[in-house]
C-alpha positions in Angstrom: -17.1 36.9 24.0 -18.4 33.3 24.1 -20.7 34.0 21.2 -17.9 35.5 19.1 -15.8 32.5 19.8 -18.6 30.2 18.7 -19.0 32.1 15.4 -15.3 32.0 14.8 -15.3 28.2 15.6 -18.2 27.8 13.0 -16.1 29.7 10.4 -13.1 27.4 11.1 -15.3 24.3 10.9 -16.8 25.6 7.6 -13.4 26.1 6.0 -11.9 22.9 7.3 -14.9 20.9 6.3 -15.1 22.4 2.8 -14.5 20.3 -0.2 -10.9 20.6 -1.4 -10.1 21.4 -5.0 -7.9 18.8 -6.6 -4.2 19.7 -7.0 -4.5 23.0 -5.1 -4.8 24.5 -1.6 -8.2 26.0 -2.4 -11.6 24.7 -1.3 -15.2 25.2 -2.1 -17.4 26.7 0.6 -21.0 27.7 0.7 -21.0 31.4 0.1 -24.2 32.1 2.0 -23.0 30.3 5.1 -19.7 32.0 5.0 -21.2 35.5 4.5 -23.8 34.8 7.3 -21.0 33.9 9.7 -18.9 37.0 8.7 -22.0 39.2 9.3 -22.4 37.6 12.7 -18.7 38.4 13.5 -19.3 42.0 12.4 -22.3 42.2 14.7 -20.5 40.7 17.6 -17.2 42.5 17.2 -18.4 46.0 18.2 -20.1 44.6 21.3 -17.0 42.6 22.2 -14.7 45.5 21.4 -16.9 47.9 23.5 -16.8 45.3 26.3 -13.0 45.0 26.0 -12.6 48.8 26.1 -14.8 48.9 29.2 -12.7 46.3 30.8 -9.5 48.2 29.9 -11.0 51.4 31.3 -12.0 49.6 34.5 -8.6 48.0 34.6 -6.9 51.5 34.3 -9.2 52.9 37.1 -8.4 50.0 39.4 -4.7 50.3 38.6 -4.8 54.0 39.3 -6.6 53.6 42.6 -4.2 50.8 43.5 -1.2 53.0 42.7 -2.7 55.8 44.7 -3.4 53.5 47.6 0.1 52.0 47.3 1.6 55.5 47.2 -0.4 56.4 50.3 0.7 53.3 52.1 4.3 53.9 51.2 4.0 57.5 52.3 2.4 56.4 55.6 5.2 53.9 56.1 7.8 56.6 55.5 6.1 58.8 58.0 5.9 56.0 60.6 9.5 55.1 60.0 10.5 58.8 60.5 8.4 59.0 63.6 10.0 55.8 65.0 13.5 57.0 64.1 12.8 60.3 65.8 11.4 58.6 68.8 14.4 56.3 69.1 16.7 59.3 68.7 14.8 61.1 71.5 15.0 58.0 73.7 18.7 57.6 72.9 19.3 61.3 73.7 17.4 60.9 77.0 19.6 57.9 77.9 22.7 59.9 77.1 21.5 62.8 79.2 20.5 60.5 82.1 24.0 58.9 82.0 25.6 62.3 82.0 23.5 63.3 85.0 24.3 60.1 86.9 28.0 60.5 86.2 27.9 64.1 87.3 26.0 63.2 90.5 28.5 60.5 91.3 31.4 62.9 90.8 29.8 65.4 93.1 29.1 62.8 95.7 32.7 61.7 95.6 33.9 65.3 95.9 31.5 65.9 98.9 32.7 62.7 100.6 36.3 63.7 100.1 35.6 67.2 101.5 33.6 65.7 104.5 36.5 63.2 105.2 39.0 66.1 105.1 36.8 68.2 107.4 36.3 65.4 109.9 40.0 64.5 109.8 41.0 68.1 110.5 38.5 68.3 113.4 39.7 65.0 114.8 43.3 66.2 114.6 42.4 69.4 116.5 40.4 67.4 119.0 43.5 65.1 119.4 45.7 68.1 120.2 43.2 69.4 122.7 42.9 65.9 124.3 46.6 65.5 124.5 47.0 68.9 126.2 44.1 68.1 128.5 45.6 64.7 129.4 48.9 66.3 130.1 47.2 68.8 132.4 45.3 66.1 134.1 48.5 64.1 134.7 50.3 67.2 136.1 47.4 67.9 138.4 47.3 64.3 139.6 51.0 64.3 140.1 50.8 67.5 142.2 48.0 65.9 144.2 50.1 62.8 144.8 53.0 64.9 146.1 55.6 64.2 143.4 58.8 66.2 143.7 59.7 69.3 141.6 62.1 67.3 139.5 59.4 65.1 138.1 57.2 68.2 137.4 60.0 69.6 135.3 60.2 66.3 133.3 56.4 66.4 132.8 56.5 70.0 131.6 59.2 69.1 129.2 57.2 66.1 128.0 54.2 68.4 127.5 56.2 70.9 125.5 57.6 68.2 123.2 54.2 66.6 122.6 52.7 70.0 122.0 55.3 70.7 119.4 54.5 67.3 117.7 50.7 67.9 117.7 51.1 71.3 116.0 
């Protein structure tokens, strides 16, 4: 390309340095020099055109490979994004399920505590009734041992009957 530029520069110099014709835009140039330079251009032009075509072909190959690589990179990025989105959805679903399991377990634990409290309360109430009756029996037995009169025994029996009715 540099040689072709040099020949074209020589042509330009030849024309600009040519003797001007008076009262016209024409000039006188040396025919042999001009034709020699035109012949050089003709010789150089096919080489330069072939070189330019080779560069264009190379450029097209490079662009094609670059497009393919770019498409592959974009496709890989889409796949990675889809994988990450799917992974984050799986993680989110796992958290939702874990929260549901914890909530269910807490509800069951609360139910079991309530059932256990009710069971213990009913057993303690039964035990209280038994203890009250036992205490009344113990008091009557002690009263008999201490020699209380029959009138006080009747009062104790009445007291036992009324407390037994309250406990039931």
